[in-house]
FIROKE-457426 format. One record per residue: x, y, z of N, C-alpha, C in turn; residue in one letter. Coordinates in steps of 0.1 Angstrom, whole numbers, plus 5000, padded with zeros to 4 digits. Layout:
BEGIN
XYZXYZXYZA ...
END
This chain:
BEGIN
233091823334231791863328231891983321M 231191993309231192113301229992193306T 230392313310229392403315228492463304A 227292503307226492563297227092683291A 227892753299228392883294229592853284S 230092723284231192693275230692643261D 229392633259228892573247228892683236L 229392663224229392763213228092813211P 226992733211225692783208225192873218V 225792873230225292963240225993093242E 227193113235227993223237227393353231T 226493343222225793463217224293433218R 223793443230222393403232221393493225P 220493433218219393513212218393543223S 217793663221216693703231215393643227R 214693593237213293543234212393653230A 211393623221210493713216208993683221G 208093743214206693723217206293573217R 206793503208206393363207206793293219K 207993313224208493243236207693273249E 207393413250206693453262205193403262W 204693393250203393333249203393183252T 204493123248204692973251204792953266A 205393053273205593043287204193043294L 203293133289201993143294201193003292A 201492933280200892803278201492703288V 202792713291203392623300202892643314L 202492763317201992793331200692703334A 199892663323198692593326198992463332L 199792373326199992233333200692253346P 201592353348202292373361201192403372L 200392503368199392543378198392433382L 197992343373197092243376197792133384L 198992093380199791993388199992033402V 200392163404200592213418199292223425S 198192253419196892263425196392123429M 196692023421196191893424196791833437D 197791893443198291853456197391893467V 196692003465195892053476194392063473S 193992033461192592053457191491973464V 191991863470190991763476190691803491L 191291913496191191943510189691953514Y 188892023506187492043510186591933505F 187091853496186191753489186091623497A 186891603507186891473514185591443520V 184791533527183491493532182591433521P 182591503509181691463498182091333493F 183491313491183891183486183591073496I 183791093509183491003519181990963519S 181091063517179691033516179290943504R 179890963493179490893481180290763479D 181590763483182390633480182590553493L 182390613505182490543517183890473519D 184990543517186290483518186590453533P 187490353535187990323548188890433552S 189390443565190390543569191690523561A 192090403559193290383551193090423536T 191990393530191690433517191690583516Q 191090653526191090793525192490853525Q 193390793533194690843533195390823519L 195190703513195790683500195190773489W 193890803490193290903480194091033481I 194491073493195291193494196691183490F 197391073494198791063494199391003481D 198590913474199090833463199590933452I 198891043449199291133439200791183441Y 200991233453202291293456203391183456G 203091063461204090953461204490913447F 203490893438203890853425204590963417V 204191083419204791193412206191213417L 206491203429207891223435208791103430A 208190983430208990863426209390863411G 208590923403208790913388209491033382L 209791143390210291263384211591243377L 212491173383213791153377213691063364I 212890963365212690883353212090963342T 211091053345210491133334211391233329M 212191293338213191393333214191323323G 214591203326215491133317214891103304S 213591053304212891033292212691153284I 212391273291212191403283213491433276A 214691413282215891443275216191353263D 215591233263215791143252214791153241R 213391183244212491183233212091333231I 212491423239212091563237211091613248G 211291723254210391763265208991803259P 208991853247207591893242206791773239R 207391663234206591543231206191483244R 206991473254206591423267205591503274L 205691633272204691723278203291703272L 203191693259201991663252201391533256L 202291433257201791293261201191303275I 201891373284201491393298200191463298G 199991573290198791653290197591563286A 197691483276196691393272196291293283A 197391233289197191143300196491203312A 196891333315196291403326194791433324F 194491463312193091493309192291363310S 192691253305191991133305191791083320L 192891083327192891033341192091133350T 191991253347191191353354189691313353S 189291283340187891233338187591103346V 188591013345188490883353188290913368L 189091003373188991043388187591103391A 187191193382185891263384184691163385A 184691063377183590973377183890843384Y 184790833393185090713400183890673408S 183590543407182490483413182790413427G 184090403430184590343442185890403447S 186190383460187390433465188590373458A 188490243454189690183448189890243434E 188790273427188890333414189590473415M 189190553425189690683427191190683431L 191590593439192990573442193790543430I 193290443422193990413409194090533400A 192990613399192990733390193990833396A 194090853409194990943415196490903412R 196690773413197990723409198390753395A 197490733386197690763372197890913370M 197190993377197391143377198791173381L 199391103391200691123395201791093384G 201490973377202290943366202291053355V 201091103352200991213342201591343347A 201391373360201991493366203591483366G 204091373368205591353367206191393353A 205291373343205891403330205791553327T 204891633334204691773331205791863337L 206091833350206891933357208391943351M 209091833350210491853344210391903330P 209391863322209291913308209092063308S 208392123316208192263316209492343319T 210192303329211592363331212592333320L 212492213314213392183303213092273291G 211892293289211492383278211892533280L 211792573293212192713297213692723294I 214492623298215892633295216192643280R 215392573272215692583258215192713251R 213992763256213492883250214193013254M 214693023266215193143272216793123274F 217493153263218993143263219593253272R 218993373271219493483278219293483293N 220393503301220293483315219193573321D 219093693318218193793324216693743320K 216493703308215093663304214793533311Q 215793443311215493313318215193333333R 215893423339215593443353214193493355A 213793583346212393633347211393523345K 211693433335210793323332210693233344A 211793203351211793113363211093183374I 211193313375210393383386208993363383A 208493373371207093353368206693203371I 207593113367207392973370207192943385W 208093003393207992983407206693043413T 206293163408205093223413203893133410G 203893083397202692993393202692873402V 203892813405203892683413203392713427L 203892813434203492843448201992893448T 201692963437200193013436199292903435G 199592803427198692683425198492613438G 199492593446199292523459198392603467I 198492733467197592813476196192823470A 195992823457194692833450193892713451L 194592593452193892463452192692463462G 192892483474191792473484190692573481P 191092693477190092803474189192753462V 189892713451189092663440188192553443L 188792463451187992343456186692393463S 186892483472185692533479184692593471G 185092673461184192743452183392643444V 184192543438183492443429182492363437L 182892333450181992243458180692313463L 180792453462179592533465178492513454E 178892473442177992473431177892333424H 178892253425178992123417179292003426F 179391883420179691763428181191763429W 181691663438183091663441183991633428W 183491563418184191533407184691653399G 183991773401184391893394185791943397S 186291903409187691953412188691883403V 188291773396189191703387188891753373F 187691773370187291813356187791953352L 188092033362188692163359189992153352I 190692033352191992013345191792003330N 190691953326190491903312190592023302V 189892133304189892243293191292293292P 192092323303193392373302194292273295A 194192153297195092053291194692043276M 193492053272193092053258193692173251I 193592283257194192403252195792383249L 196392323259197892293258198092203246L 197292103244197392013233197192083219L 196292183219195992243206197192343203V 197592433212198492533209199992493212V 200192393220201592353223202392323211G 201992243202202792203190203192333182P 202392433182202692553174203692643181M 203692653195204492743202205692693209L 205692563212206792503220207792443212L 209092473213210092413205210392273210P 210892193200211292053203212792043203E 213291953212214691933212214991803219H 215791723212216191593218217691593219R 218091533230219491523233220291443223S 221291493217222191413208223191323215T 223291343228224391263235223791163244T 222491163247221891073256221790933249A 222090833256222090693251220690633253G 220690503254219490423255218990443270R 217590433271216990453284217290323292F 217690353305218090243314216890213323D 216190103320215090063328215490023342L 216589963344216989923358217190043367V 217890153361218090273368216690333372S 215790333363214390393366213790323377S 213890193377213290113388213890143402V 215290153401215990183413215690323419L 215490423410215190553414213790563420S 212890483414211490483420211490413433L 212190303434212290223447213090283457C 213890383454214690463463213890573469G 213190643460212490773465211190733473V 210490633468209190613473209290573489L 210190473492210190443507210590553516P 211490643511211890753519210790853521I 210090893510208990983512207890923520I 207590793518206590723526206890713541F 208190683543208590673557208590813564G 208990913558208991053564207491093567I 206591063557205291103559204591023571K 204890893572204390813582204890853596K 206190893596206690933609205991063613I 205691153604204891273607203491233613A 202891123607201591093612201591003625A 202490913625202490803636203590823646D 204490903643205690913653206890823648G 207990823656209090753652209090603655F 208390533647208290393648209390323640E 209890203645210990133638210690103624L 209490063621209190023608209290143598R 208990263602209090373593210490413591W 211290403602212690433601213390323592I 212890203593213390093584213090123569G 211890183567211390223554212390323548C 212790423556213690523551215090463548I 215490373557216790313555216890233543A 215690153540215690083527215790173515L 215090283515215190373505216590433503G 217290463514218590513513219590403507L 219390273510220190173505219990153490V 218690153486218390143471218990273465I 218890393471219390503465220990493463G 221590433472223090413470223390323458M 222490223457222690133445222390203432L 221490293432221190383420222390463417F 222990523427224190613425225390533419I 225490413425226590323420226390283405Q 225190263401224890233388225090353379R 224790473383224990583375226490613373Q 227290573382228790593381229390493371R 228790373369229390273361228690253348R 227490303346226690273334227190373323H 227190313311227690393300226690493295H 225390473298224290573295223590603308D 224090673317223490703330222290793328P 221290783337220090873337220591013342M 221491013352221991143357223491143356I 223891263351225291293350225791333364D 226491243372226791283385227891393386L 228391423375229391533375228691663378R 227391673376226691793380226891833394L 226991733403227091753417228391803422F 229391803412230691863416230592023416R 229592073410229392213409228692253423S 229292343430228792393443227492473440R 227492533429226292613425225092523424G 225192413417224092323415223792243428F 224692193435224492113447223892203458S 224492323460224092413471222692473468A 222392493455220992543451219992433453S 220292303451219292193454219092193469L 219992213477219892213491218992333496I 219292453490218592563493217092553489A 216892493478215492463474214792373483N 215392263488214892173497214492243510S 215392323516215192393528213992493526V 213892553515212792653512211492583513G 211392463506210092393506209892333520T 210892293527210792243540209992343549F 210492473548209792573556208492613552A 208292623538206992663533205892563536L 206092433534205192333537204992313552V 206092313559205992303573205092403580G 205192523575204392643580202892623576N 202692563564201392553559200392473568A 200992363574200192273582199792353595I 200592443600200292513612199292623609F 199492693598198592803594197192763592M 197092653584195692593581194992563594T 195692493603195092443616194792573624Q 195692673625195392783633194192863628Y 193992883616192892953611191592883613L 191592753612190392673613189992633627Q 191092583634190892523647190992623659L 191992713658192192813669191192923667V 191092983655190293093653188793053649L 188592923646187292873643186692913630G 187492953620186992983607186492863599Q 185592893590185192783581186292753571S 186292633565187292603556187492703545P 186492743539186592843527187092983532L 186593023544187093153549188593143553V 188893033558190393003562191293003549A 190692933538191492933526191693073520A 190593153521190693283515191693373523L 191693363536192693433545194193383542W 194193253539195593203536196193253523S 195293303515195793363502196493503504L 196193573515196693703518198193713518V 198893613525200393623525200993603511P 200193553501200693533488200693653479S 199993763484199893883476201193943473I 202193963483203394023480204393933472P 204093803471204993713465205093753450V 204093803443204093843429205293943426G 205594023436206694123434207994063439A 207993963448209293913454210093843444A 209493763435210293683426210993773416A 210293863409211093943399212094033406P 211794083419212794163426213994083429L 213893953432214993863435215893853422A 215293833411216093813398216793953395T 216194063397216694193395217894223404T 217794193416218894203426220094113422L 219793993418220793903415221593943402A 221094033394221794083383222894193387Q 222694243400223594353404224494313415R 224094213424224894173434224994013434I 225893953441226093813440224793743445R 224393643438223193563442223193503456P 224393473461224593423474223993513485A 224193643483223693733493222193753491Y 221693743479220193753478219493633483V 219993513481219493393486219593393502V 220793433507220893443521219993543527G 219793653520218793753525217393703525G 217093613515215693553515215493463527G 216493393530216393303542216293383555F 216993493556216793583568215393633569I 214893683558213593743558212593633562I 212693513557211793403560211993363575A 213193373580213493343595212693443604A 212693573599211993683606210493643606V 210093593595208693553594208293443605G 209193343606208993243616209093303630F 209893393633209993463646208593533649V 208093603639206793663640205693563644A 205693443637204693343639204893293653L 206093273658206393223671205793313682S 205493433679204993533689203393533690S 202793453681201293463680200693403692A 199593453696198793403707197593323701G 196493313709195393233705194393323697T 194693443695193793543688194593643681D 195493603671196493683665196493673650S 195393693644195193683630196193773622L 196293903626197293993619198693943620I 199093903632200493853635200693733625T 199693643625199893523616199993563601I 199193653596199293703583200593763579L 201093853589202393923587203493813587I 203493733596204593633597204593543585G 203393493581203293403569203693483556A 203393613556203693693544205193713543G 205893733554207393743554208093613550L 207493513556207993383552207893343537L 206693373532206493343518207393433509A 207493563512208393653504209793593504V 210393573516211693523517211893393510G 210993303511211193163505210993173490L 210193253485210093273471211293323465V 211993413472213293473468214293353466V 214293273477215193153477214993063466V 213593023464213392923454213492973440M 213193093438213393153424214893153420T 215693203429217193203426217793073425L 217292983434217792843433217492783419S 216192803414215892763401216792813390G 217092943392217893013382219292963382V 219892933394221192883394221292733390L 220292663393220292523389220192513373I 219392583367219192583352220492643345L 221092733352222292803346223492693345S 223392593354224492493354224192383344E 223092383337222692273328222692313313L 223292223305223092243291221592213287T 221192253275219892213271219592073271P 220691993268220491843268220291783282E 220791853292220591813306219391873313Q 218691963306217792043313216591973320A 216091873313214891803319215291713331S 216391643329216891563340217291653352T 217991753350218391843360217191903367G 216191943359214891993365214191893373S 214191763369213591663377214291643390A 215591653391216391653403215891773413L 215691883407215192003414213891973420S 212891913412211591883417211591783427E 212491683426212591573436213091633449T 213991733449214491793461213291863468S 212491933459211292003465210391903472T 210191783466209291683473209891633486E 211091613486211791573499211691683509F 211891813505211791923514210491933520G 209491923512208091923517207691823527G 208191693524207891583533208591603546A 209891653545210591683558209991793566L 209491893560208792003566207591953574G 206791873569205691813575206091723587I 207091633584207591543595208291613606A 209191703603210091763614209291863622V 208791963615208092073621206792023628L 206091933620204891883625204991803637G 206091713637206391633649206791713661S 207491823659207891903670206591973676I 205692013667204392073672203591973680G 203491853674202691753682203291713695V 204591693695205191663708205091773718A 205191903714204992013723203592023728A 202592003719201191993722200991893733Y 201391773732201191673742201791703755K 202991763755203691803767202891913775S 202492013767201792133774200392093778H 199592013770198191993773198091903786I 199191823789199091743801198791813814A 199291933814199192013827197992103826D 197192103815196092203814194792133812Q 194692003811193391933809192691943822I 191391983821190591993833190491853840P 190291853853190191723860188891673858T 188691543861187391473861186891433848G 187691443837187291403824187191243823L 186291183816186291033813187690993807P 188090873809189290823804189490843789A 188390803781188490813767188590953762D 187891043768187891183764189291243768V 189791213780191091253784192191213774H 192091083769192991033759192991113746A 191691143741191591213729192091353730A 191791423741192291553742193791553743V 194391453749195891443751196591423738S 195891363728196491313716196691423706E 195691503704195791613693194691713695S 194791833688193891933688192591883682F 192691803671191491753664190691663674Q 191491583682190791493692190091583702G 190691683707190091773717188791833711A 188891873698187691943692186591843691L 186891723687185791613686185191573700A 186091573710185591533723184791633730A 185091763726184291883732182891883728S 182591813717181191813712180291733721L 180891653729180091563738180191603753H 180691723755180891763769179891883772L 179591903785178792013788179392153784P 178692253782179192383777180292433783G 180292453797181492513804182692423803Q 182492293805183692193804184192193790L 183392193780183792193766184692323763A 184292433769184992553767186392553774G 186492483786187692473792188692383784Q 188092273779188892173771189492253758V 188592323751188992383739189992503742L 189792573753190792673757192192613760G 192192503767193492433770194092383757A 193292333748193792273735194392393727A 193692503726194192613718195492663723R 195592673736196892723742197992623739T 197692493741198692393739199192383724A 198192403715198492413700199492523697F 199092643702199892763699201292743706V 201392683718202692653723203492563714D 202892463709203592373699203992453687G 203192533682203492613670204692713673M 204692763685205792853689207092783689T 207192663694208392583695208792543680L 207792493672208192453658208692573649A 208092683651208492803643209892853648T 210092843661211392883666212492793660T 212292663660213192573654213392603639V 212292633632212292663619213192793616G 213092893625213893013623215292983624A 215692903634217092863635217592783623V 216792703618217192623606217392713594I 216592813592216692913581217893003582L 218293043595219393123597220693033593V 220692913597221792823593221792803579A 220692793572220692783557221192913550A 220993023556221493153551222993153552A 223593103563224993103564225593003555I 224992893553225492793544225492843530F 224392903525224292943511225193063508T 225393143517226293253515227693203513V 228093103521229393043520229592963507S 228592883504228692783492228592863479A 227792973478227493033466228293163463L 229093203473229693343472230593363460R 231093263454231993273442231293293429R 229893273430229093293417228793443416I 229193503405228993643402227493673399G 227293803398225893843394225493793381P 224193763379223593703367223293813357Q 224393853350224293973342223393973330S 223193853326222393833313223193843300G 224593853302225393863290226293753289D 226293653298227193543298226793423291T 225493413288224993293281224693323267R 
END
C-alpha cells in the first residue's frame, strides 16, 4: 500500500488558510446535527406518544431505526463519496436531511415517523464520512489537520451531549416536531455556502461501484448492531446471539469479496498498518466507555437523585466543559511525544474516572461529575488522536471510505458499551435487590421491583408512603451497586486498552507537522 506520506503531492504540504478554517466551521453544522439526532428525542417521547399513540414496539423503532440505518450505510456512503466526490455527496445528503426532517416533524402516524427517521439515517450516513474526507483534503499539514480533527471530535461529542438539552428547551415552547425542524436552517446554510468554500475531489483510481458489496456490508452490520442492542435490552437470548452470528457470517463474505473484487469498496491493505488497525480499536473502546457510562449517568441523575429530565441534562453538560481543552492539548502533546503514550495516558485518565464513579453512593453528585469529567477528558484525548492517526494513514482518495470505517467502529463501540456495561449493571441490580426488597409485597410488585429500577419506581407509586420509601431506597442502593460493578469492569478494560495501544502504536513517531 502506498502511504499518504509517500505521495509526491503530499511531500510539500500547503498550509490551510482562512477559507479552509471557515469551511471547517461550515462542516461542523451537519456533524453537530447528525450527532444531536441520536439523542434529541429523549424528552420528546411523551409528547410523541400522546399525539401518535405508538405501540411499545413502534416506540422502540422510532428511537433505534435512525442509528441502525446510519451504521449500516456508513461504509457504502464512504465508498460512494470517494467515487463521486465528498462535497457532492455532502450536499446531496444535506438536501435529503432537510426534506426528511420536515417529513419527520409533520408525521401524522407512528409508521410515518419511523419511515422518516429511517430516511434521516440514510441522509446522516452521507454526511459523516464526507466531513472527514473533506478535512483530509483541506488540511494537508499534519499539525493543522490534527487541530481540525480535535475540533471535529469536540463537535461530535458536544452534539450528543447537547441533544437532550436542546430538546428540553424546544419542548418548553414548541411542539415535538420542532426537534426535527431545527435541522433545516443549518442545512440550508450548508447548501448555500458549501459550494463556495468546500473543495471537490474525486478518486482517479476508484472503479465502478459494487452494489453486491454494498448489500453485504449493510446486511453484515445491521444484524450485529441489532443483536447487540437487543441483548442489552432483553438479555442473552439465543435468537439475538444468532442475529450477531448471521451478521458475522455475512461480514466474512463481504471481506472475501473485497479480497477478490477488482474494484473493492475497501482496500484491505489498510488493515496491515498497525497504526490504522490499532487506532480503529482504540476508537471503538473509547466509544464503548463513553456511551456505556452515559446510560448510568442519565439514570443516576434522574432516578437516584430524582432530578427532572431538563435539570439532569444540564448537569450532564458539566463534564463536557473541560473537553474543549482536552482535544487541542492531545494534539499538541502528540507533536512532542509519541502518540502511543498520549493515547495510553488518555485511557488511564478515563480509567481513573471510572474508578471515581465506582465510589459513588446514593447521594454523590460531585463524585459523579468529577468521575464523568475525567472519563470524558481521557476519552476525547483517545478519540481525537485515533482520528488523527487514522486519517494520516489514508490518501485523499481513500479518505471517505477510511473515515466511514472509523465511524462504523464508533457505532459498534457504542452498541457494545450499552450491551456489556448495561448488562453488567442490570445483572448486579437483580442480584443485590433480591436481598433488600421489603417483605410482604404483592407478587406483581415484587416482580417489577426485582426487574429494574424503572419498575421499582413505577411500582412505588401504588404503595403506601413508608413502604414506597423502603422500596425506592432498596432500588437506589441496588442500582448504585450495579453501577459500581460495571464501572469497575470498565476501568479494567480501559487499563487493558492503554497497554494494548502503547504496545501497538509505540513505533509511530511524534506528529511533527512537517512530514506530510
